[in-house]
N, C-alpha and C positions, 0 to 999 in steps of 0.2 A: 971583229968586223961589226959595223953599225947596222942595226936592224930597223927598217922603216916600218913602224907599227901601223901607220895609216894605210900603206899598201896591203899589208897582211889583212887588215880589217875589210878593205874593199874586196879582196879576193874571196875572203870568207863569206861576205854578204852575197857575192855573185854565185858562189857555190850553193848557198842555201836557197836562193831564188830558183836556180836551175833544178835543184832537187824537188822543190815544191811544184814546179811546172811539170816535171816528169811524173810526179805522183798524181797530179790532176789528170794528165793524159791517160795514165794507167787506170785511174778510177773511172774515167768516162768510158774507156774501152771495156772495162769489166761490166758496165751497165748494158752494153750491146750483147745480147745473147745469140746463141746459134740459130740457124734457120729451122723453121718448123713448117710442116704441111698442115693446111687448114682442112679438116675433114667435114666440118659442118658450121654453118652460120646460124646462131640461135636467134638473133634479132639484129637491130641496127647497130648495137654497140657491144655485142658479146659474140664470141666465136668459140669453137671447140677445136683444139689442135690434136695432133697424133698423140696417142696415149690416153685420150679421153679427158685431158685437162681443159677446163674452160678458162677463157681469158676475157676480162672486162677492160674495155678501152678507157684509159685515164683521161680525165678532163672534159669529157663530153657526155651528153645524154640525149638519146633518141626517143621518140614517142613509144609508149608501151604497146607490145603486140602479143606477148606470151603469158603474162600474169593472169591466171584464171580469176583472181579477185578484183581485177580492174578492167574497165572497158578498153578496147583497142583505141590507141591515141590517134589523133589526126596526123596524117602523113607517116604513120608508123610502118605501114606496109611498104611504102615507097622507100623508106630508109633501110628496111630489111633487104629489099630487092637490090638496092644500090650496093649494100655491103656484100651481098652474095656476088654481085657482078665484079666487085673489086678483089675479093680474097678467096672465095670458096674454091677448093681444089687447087689452090696455088701455094707457092712457098713464100712465107712471110718472115720478116725479121722483127724480133721483139726487143724493146728497150725498157728497162726498169727505171723507176724514179726512186722513191724512198721505201714505200711499203711493198711487201712481197705479195700479199693476198688481201682480199676484203673479207668481211664477216661471213660471207657465203663460201669461202674457200677458193674463190676465183683468183687467178693471177691478175695483177694490175700492171698493165703494160701500154706503151706506145707501139703502134703497129706500122710497119713499112712493107710495101709490096713494090719491088723495083725501086723507082725513084719517087713513088707517091707516099707521102706521110698521111696515112689513112685517117687518123684522128682529125687532123687539120682539114683534110679534104671534105669530110662529111659535114663539118661545121660551115666551111666556106661556101659550099654548094647548097646550103639550106636544108640539109637532112638531119641536123642535130643542133642542140643548144650547147654553148660553152657552159660547163658546170664545174665549179671548183671543189676539189676533194683534198684539203690539206691533210698531210704535208706534201702530197704529190702535186706540186704546182710548177714544175720546171718550165712548162710551155704555156702556162695559163694566160699570160698577157697576149701571146700569139693567138690563142683560141678566141679570146675576147675580141681582138681586132678582126678575126675571121668572121665572127658572128655579126659584128657591126657592118662589115662589107656585104654579107648576105642579106641583111635587113635592108640596107640602102638600095641594093639592086633587086630586091623583092624576089629572091631565089627560093625555090622549094617551099617549105612551110611558111615562109614570109610573103609569098605571092598573094596578090589580092584575091579575095573570095575563096581561098583554099581552106583555111582553118577558122572560118567565121561561124560562130555558133548561131543556129537558127533562132529567130525570135520565138519566145515561148507562146504556145497556143493559149489564148485566153480561156479561162475556165468558165463555162456557162453558169448562170445563176441556178441554184438548185430549185427544182420544181417541188413545191410542197406536196407531200403525200396526203391524199384525201383520207379523211377519217372514215373507216368502214362503218356502214350501217349494221348495227348488231342484228344477227339473225335470231328470231325467236326459237327457243328450244322446244321441239315438239314434245307433247306429253308421251311418256313411255307407254309402249304397247304392253299390256299384261301378257306375261308368258303363260301359255296353257299348261295345266298340270300334266306332267308326264304320265303316259300309260304305264301302270305298274307292271313290272316284269314278273312272270310266273316264278313262284318259289319252289317248284316241284324238284324232286331229286330222283335220278334214275334208280329204279329198283325193279328189275325184270321178274323178281320173285313175287311181286304183288299181283293179286288176281283182280278181275274186274269188280267184284263186290267190295274190294278194299280201296277202290279209286274214290277220291273225294268228289270228283266231278268229271264230266266228259272232257273238259280241257286237259285234266291230268292224264286221262286215257290217251288222248291224242299226243301228249308230250311223251309218254312212255313208248308209244308206237313210232312216232316220227323222229324224235330227238334221240331217244335211247336205243332204238332199234329192237324193241321188244316185240317181235313178230307174232308171238302167241296171243297178243291182245287183238289180233285181227285174224280169227280162225278161217274165214272164208276168203281172205285176201282181196276184199273189195275196197280196201283203204279206209274202212270205218271201224275203229276199235270199239270193243265192249258195246255192242249194239243194244244191250239192255238199257244202258244209260245214254247212249248216243244213237237213238233210232233214226234211221235214214241219214246218218252222218251229222245230225244236228246236235250241237252242244246244249245241255240244259241251261247254260249261262249265256249262250250267244244265239241270236235269231237266225244266223246264216250258217251254212255248212262249211264255211271257210275255216280251216284249222288255224290254231294259234301259230304265228310266225315262229320259226325256229330261232332261238336266241344264239348269238355268236358264242361259241364255246370259249372258255377261258384257258383251255389246255394249250400246250406247245408241242408241236410234232417232235418226237424223239424216238426213232426206231431202235435206238440202242437200249432203251428201257425194257426190262423183262416184266413178266406178270407179277413177280414178287415185289417189283419196285413201283408198280402202278397201284394207286390207292383205291380206285373205284371202278366198277364195271363201265360206268359212263365214260371214264377216261380211256379204258381199254378199247371200247367200241370206237371211240374217236380216233385212237391211234390206228385201228384197222381200217375203218371206212374213210376217214378224212385224210390221214397221212399215208395210207397204203402200206402199213407195217404188217405184211402177210404173216410174219413169224408169230404174231399174236393169235393166229387161228391155225394151230397145228393140224387139226383134223378137217380143215376146209369146210366146216358146216356153217360158216357165216357168223359164228359167235366167238368173240374174242375172250381169251382167258377163261374158258369154261372148266378148267381144272383148278386144283388147289393153287393158291389159297383163296382166290376170288369166287370160283364156281359160278361164273356168270351164265345166265340162261336167257332165253327169249321171254 
């Protein structure tokens, strides 16, 4: 039997074309993904779907609203609000182009809600720019035409006086700073010589004849608490050297001011830890450490090892 080679080749070519067409249809159907619920709109061109996955719209770009390092773009809020109106809380269909995700891990998709192609709608109504991101350019010519239409009809961000930057405010000429007149430095006021601080040491064992001066007698009485220096309790110590309360070295009866003690209150210290009778009396009279005066005679640490006396 004779075989018609030409007919066989024609049938084979038809079969190959049918196979390619079926593969194209299958490939396109595989790009259409299942339906997803939009749980949040991030901004004008980004959403978050169920499962927490973020989706970036392919081929368009809306003014920035959420990047903390950039100012809010003109018409950005309007674009975000329109995107919310279109898809938030609704079921959407996603279509993939070439890339799966961008560098931030967001899915790259075309978005459909009902019969609305959201990417195209936002550009055509003036909420977004057409922006090419190769290799995902399946609908790029469509988006470019949509932007041209929006510009010609002055829609959204292309409307007059919507995104016009204000004229810069002229900077006034700087006012020269006057040179300050130097203020003459006043002559320094001489510092008066400080009044010398008494160098007396508490010692209640010293008698009046052993006192170097009336000032020392007052120091032993008032500062150290040596009551025996004032036998008649009239406030004047050692009246042989301080007659009528007058100091041999001072013209008035005013006693020398009591210097500020250099001791620190510490009622936990015992008489064996205290170094001088002056400190012991300070702990008793100033700090209120009553345990320093076991026999309550007003004299601190009058037993060993200090044997303090009036």
